[in-house]
C-alpha positions in Angstrom: -46.3 -4.4 -46.0 -47.6 -2.1 -48.7 -50.5 -4.4 -49.4 -51.4 -4.4 -45.7 -51.4 -0.6 -45.6 -53.6 -0.4 -48.6 -56.0 -2.9 -47.1 -56.1 -0.9 -43.9 -56.9 2.3 -45.8 -59.7 0.7 -47.9 -61.2 -0.9 -44.8 -61.0 2.4 -42.9 -62.6 4.4 -45.8 -65.4 1.8 -46.3 -66.2 1.9 -42.6 -66.1 5.6 -42.2 -67.2 6.6 -45.7 -69.9 8.9 -44.3 -67.2 11.2 -43.0 -65.7 13.9 -45.2 -62.2 12.4 -45.6 -59.7 13.1 -48.3 -59.2 9.5 -49.4 -56.3 10.2 -51.8 -54.4 12.1 -49.1 -54.8 9.1 -46.7 -53.6 6.7 -49.3 -50.5 8.8 -50.1 -49.7 8.9 -46.4 -50.0 5.1 -46.2 -47.7 4.7 -49.1 -45.2 7.0 -47.6 -45.2 5.1 -44.3 -44.8 1.8 -46.1 -41.8 3.1 -48.1 -40.0 4.2 -45.0 -40.0 0.7 -43.5 -36.5 -0.8 -43.9 -36.5 -4.2 -45.6 -35.3 -7.2 -43.6 -31.5 -7.7 -44.0 -30.3 -10.9 -45.4 -27.9 -12.9 -43.3 -24.3 -13.1 -44.5 -24.6 -16.8 -45.4 -27.6 -15.9 -47.7 -25.6 -13.4 -49.8 -24.3 -15.4 -52.8 -21.3 -13.3 -53.7 -19.9 -13.0 -50.1 -20.7 -16.6 -49.3 -18.9 -17.8 -52.5 -15.9 -15.6 -51.7 -15.6 -16.9 -48.2 -15.8 -20.5 -49.3 -13.2 -19.8 -52.0 -10.8 -18.1 -49.5 -11.2 -21.0 -47.0 -10.6 -23.8 -49.6 -8.1 -22.3 -52.0 -6.8 -19.2 -50.2 -6.9 -15.6 -51.3 -5.9 -14.6 -54.9 -2.3 -13.5 -55.2 -3.2 -9.8 -55.8 -5.3 -9.6 -52.7 -2.7 -11.4 -50.7 0.0 -8.9 -51.8 -2.2 -6.0 -50.9 -2.8 -7.5 -47.4 0.9 -8.0 -46.9 1.7 -4.4 -47.9 -0.9 -3.1 -45.5 0.6 -5.2 -42.7 4.1 -3.9 -43.5 2.8 -0.3 -43.5 1.1 -0.9 -40.1 4.2 -2.3 -38.5 6.2 0.7 -39.8 3.8 3.1 -38.1 4.1 1.1 -34.9 7.9 1.3 -35.0 7.7 5.0 -35.6 5.5 5.3 -32.5 7.9 3.3 -30.3 10.9 5.3 -31.6 9.1 8.5 -30.6 8.2 7.2 -27.1 11.8 6.0 -26.5 13.2 9.4 -27.7 11.0 11.2 -25.2 12.0 8.9 -22.4 15.7 9.3 -23.3 15.4 13.1 -22.9 13.9 12.7 -19.4 16.5 10.2 -18.3 19.4 12.3 -19.6 18.1 15.2 -17.6 18.1 13.1 -14.5 21.6 11.8 -15.2 22.9 15.3 -15.5 21.1 16.4 -12.3 22.5 13.5 -10.3 26.0 13.9 -11.7 26.2 17.6 -10.8 25.1 16.7 -7.2 28.0 14.2 -7.0 25.7 11.1 -6.9 27.7 9.2 -9.5 26.4 5.8 -8.4 22.7 6.5 -9.3 23.8 8.6 -12.3 25.7 5.5 -13.6 22.6 3.4 -13.1 20.5 5.8 -15.2 23.2 6.2 -17.7 23.1 2.4 -18.3 19.4 2.8 -19.1 20.4 5.5 -21.6 22.8 3.1 -23.3 20.2 0.4 -23.4 17.6 2.8 -24.8 20.1 4.0 -27.5 20.7 0.4 -28.6 16.9 -0.2 -28.7 16.4 2.9 -30.9 19.2 1.8 -33.2 17.7 -1.6 -33.5 14.3 -0.2 -34.3 15.8 2.1 -37.0 17.5 -0.9 -38.6 14.2 -2.9 -38.5 12.3 0.0 -40.0 14.8 0.0 -42.9 14.4 -3.7 -43.4 10.6 -3.4 -43.3 10.9 -0.7 -46.1 12.9 -3.2 -48.1 10.2 -5.8 -47.7 7.7 -3.3 -48.9 9.8 -2.6 -52.0 10.1 -6.4 -52.7 6.3 -6.8 -52.4 5.8 -3.9 -54.8 8.2 -5.7 -57.2 6.2 -8.9 -56.8 3.0 -7.0 -57.6 4.5 -5.7 -60.8 5.8 -9.1 -61.8 2.4 -10.6 -61.0 0.8 -8.4 -63.7 3.3 -9.6 -66.2 3.8 -13.3 -65.4 0.5 -14.0 -63.6 2.1 -15.7 -60.7 4.2 -14.9 -57.6 8.0 -15.4 -57.8 10.2 -16.9 -55.1 12.4 -14.3 -53.4 15.4 -15.1 -51.3 15.7 -11.4 -50.4 12.3 -11.4 -48.7 13.2 -14.6 -46.9 16.5 -13.1 -45.6 14.8 -9.9 -44.4 11.9 -11.8 -42.8 14.3 -14.0 -40.9 16.1 -10.9 -39.6 12.8 -9.2 -38.6 11.5 -12.2 -36.7 14.3 -11.8 -34.1 12.8 -8.4 -33.0 10.2 -9.0 -30.2 8.0 -6.1 -31.4 7.7 -7.7 -34.9 8.1 -11.4 -34.0 4.4 -12.4 -34.1 3.4 -10.4 -37.2 6.5 -11.5 -39.2 6.0 -15.2 -38.2 2.4 -15.1 -39.4 3.4 -13.3 -42.6 6.3 -15.7 -43.3 3.9 -18.7 -42.9 1.5 -17.1 -45.5 4.4 -16.3 -47.8 5.7 -19.9 -47.5 2.2 -21.2 -48.4 2.1 -18.8 -51.4 5.5 -20.0 -52.6 7.4 -16.8 -52.2 9.8 -18.1 -49.6 10.9 -21.4 -48.2 10.2 -22.5 -44.6 12.4 -20.9 -42.0 14.9 -23.1 -40.4 15.4 -23.1 -36.6 19.1 -22.4 -36.9 18.4 -19.1 -38.4 16.6 -17.8 -35.3 19.4 -16.7 -33.0 18.9 -16.1 -29.4 18.2 -12.7 -28.1 20.4 -13.2 -25.1 23.4 -12.2 -27.2 22.3 -8.6 -27.2 22.2 -8.6 -23.4 25.7 -10.1 -23.3 27.0 -7.5 -25.7 25.5 -4.8 -23.6 27.2 -6.1 -20.4 30.6 -6.2 -22.2 30.3 -2.6 -23.5 28.3 -1.1 -20.6 31.1 0.3 -18.5 32.9 2.1 -21.3 29.6 3.3 -22.9 28.2 4.5 -19.5 31.4 6.6 -18.8 31.1 8.0 -22.3 27.5 9.0 -21.8 28.3 10.6 -18.4 31.1 12.5 -20.1 28.9 13.7 -22.9 26.2 14.8 -20.5 28.2 16.3 -17.7 31.6 17.1 -19.1 33.2 15.3 -16.1 36.9 14.4 -16.8 36.6 10.6 -16.1 38.9 7.9 -17.4 36.4 6.9 -20.1 35.8 10.6 -20.8 39.4 11.1 -21.9 38.9 8.1 -24.2 35.6 9.4 -25.5 36.6 8.7 -29.1 36.9 4.9 -28.4 33.2 4.3 -28.2 31.7 1.9 -30.6 29.6 3.5 -33.5 25.9 3.2 -33.4 23.8 1.2 -35.9 22.3 4.4 -37.4 25.0 4.3 -40.1 24.1 0.7 -40.8 20.5 1.5 -41.1 21.2 4.4 -43.5 23.4 2.0 -45.5 20.6 -0.6 -45.7 18.2 2.1 -46.7 20.5 3.1 -49.6 20.9 -0.5 -50.6 17.2 -0.9 -50.7 16.8 2.1 -52.9 19.4 0.8 -55.3 17.8 -2.7 -55.3 14.4 -1.1 -56.1 15.9 0.8 -59.0 17.5 -2.3 -60.3 14.2 -4.2 -60.2 12.4 -1.4 -62.0 15.0 -1.5 -64.8 14.6 -5.3 -65.1 10.8 -4.9 -65.2 11.0 -2.2 -67.9 13.3 -4.4 -70.0 10.9 -7.3 -69.6 7.9 -5.2 -70.7 9.8 -3.8 -73.7 10.7 -7.3 -74.9 
């Protein structure tokens, strides 16, 4: 392109040399125009580094360090998604609770009981999401430990804890697809064994449990919201505890497990 511009300038000057033209100025302008032309971009397959990396990943898979970083990003993304769903459910609960109280004060206990059942179902869903979030945090800690051990040993270690947590998270519909894909990648990398079909329990058990507890829990919710002296309201203390305590317990256990792994890693490095 630069040679073509210079040829054009020389041809133009030689043809119109009788005119008083600043030749050096014209040549500088031609060079400036040529320098602003963007070079042709090479296709992806023509770039040696990217082409070699793509072939390597296709044939042999990603290196362990890159794979761990990708898993950690997936876990963080799923945690943010769970936080978003928890916020949406909490906002919806507040609206439904207001409707339950409004209907109960009007004496429409039939419709109030229907909405109260939705409150119970929403509470169970929020508790389930909190528990799953704690388990995801434990998976992230286990991956951090794997990353530290990779720098020491140079290879990934098999982890039964990751396998147990992944099998539990697969049961949640919001995480089922992502955790199944991650479990397949971890199985291929040698971190965990292949999941067995008998570990995947049916989700219908949650619905059956809801039907068994629904009446007592609905009366409890109505009593808490309206203060009506119902039969279940008198027995308000008999309600089953929520899973928030279990989620906090799992979170504490995950912190203790992380501290234990850090101590083991420090002992290994000191030796």
